[in-house]
C-alpha positions in Angstrom: 0.0 -0.2 -0.2 0.9 3.6 -0.9 -0.3 6.4 0.5 -0.5 9.7 -2.2 -1.9 12.6 -2.1 -2.4 15.2 -5.2 0.9 16.1 -6.0 1.7 11.7 -7.4 -2.0 11.5 -8.5 -1.1 14.0 -10.9 1.9 13.2 -12.4 0.1 9.8 -13.2 -1.8 11.7 -15.2 -0.7 15.2 -16.3 2.5 14.7 -18.3 5.3 16.5 -16.0 8.5 16.0 -15.5 7.9 12.8 -12.7 5.8 11.5 -14.4 7.6 8.2 -14.7 8.1 8.1 -11.1 4.3 8.4 -10.6 3.9 5.2 -13.4 7.1 3.4 -11.5 5.0 3.7 -8.8 1.9 2.5 -9.8 3.7 -0.6 -11.1 5.3 -1.8 -7.9 2.4 -1.4 -5.8 -1.0 -0.5 -7.4 -2.7 -0.7 -4.6 -2.2 3.2 -3.8 -5.0 5.1 -1.3 -4.9 8.8 0.2 -7.0 11.2 2.1 -10.7 12.2 0.7 -9.1 15.8 -0.2 -6.9 15.0 -3.3 -11.1 15.2 -5.3 -10.4 18.5 -4.2 -7.0 19.6 -4.5 -7.3 17.6 -7.8 -9.9 19.2 -9.6 -8.5 23.2 -8.5 -4.9 22.0 -10.1 -7.7 21.0 -13.7 -9.3 24.5 -12.5 -5.4 25.5 -13.4 -4.8 23.7 -16.4 -8.1 24.2 -17.5 -7.7 28.6 -17.1 -4.0 28.1 -18.9 -5.6 26.4 -21.4 -3.2 23.6 -21.2 -6.5 21.0 -20.5 -9.4 21.3 -22.7 -12.8 21.5 -20.2 -13.3 17.5 -21.5 -9.8 16.9 -21.3 -10.2 18.1 -17.6 -13.7 16.0 -16.9 -11.4 12.5 -18.6 -9.0 12.8 -16.7 -11.0 13.3 -13.2 -13.1 10.7 -14.2 -9.8 8.5 -15.1 -8.7 9.2 -11.2 -11.9 9.1 -9.5 -11.6 5.5 -11.0 -8.0 4.7 -9.5 -9.2 6.0 -6.6 -12.6 4.4 -5.6 -12.6 2.3 -2.6 -9.1 3.7 -1.6 -10.5 7.1 -0.1 -10.5 7.8 4.1 -11.0 9.8 5.9 -9.2 11.2 8.2 -10.2 12.1 12.4 -9.0 15.4 13.4 -7.8 14.1 16.5 -5.6 11.8 15.7 -4.0 14.2 13.8 -3.7 16.4 16.4 -2.6 13.8 19.1 0.9 13.1 16.7 1.1 16.4 16.6 0.8 16.7 20.5 3.6 13.7 20.7 5.5 14.9 18.2 
């Protein structure tokens, strides 16, 4: 299992200098998990790509759909208390 954030998901679906690393990570272990927050953050990234005309609206919708399918059933909520407890003890 690999816990990924929006950056890693973005590298996988949006061509960049780190796309190859994201692909290798997925090949190594396709069991990715992420906090539900990745969806909002990734939509924001796609919105920026649309505004800069790096992606069309239709392409952004397709990419979001593919990313959502990849992460389906692999998203989780994070308990605020647990996070704050970790901070307190670190």
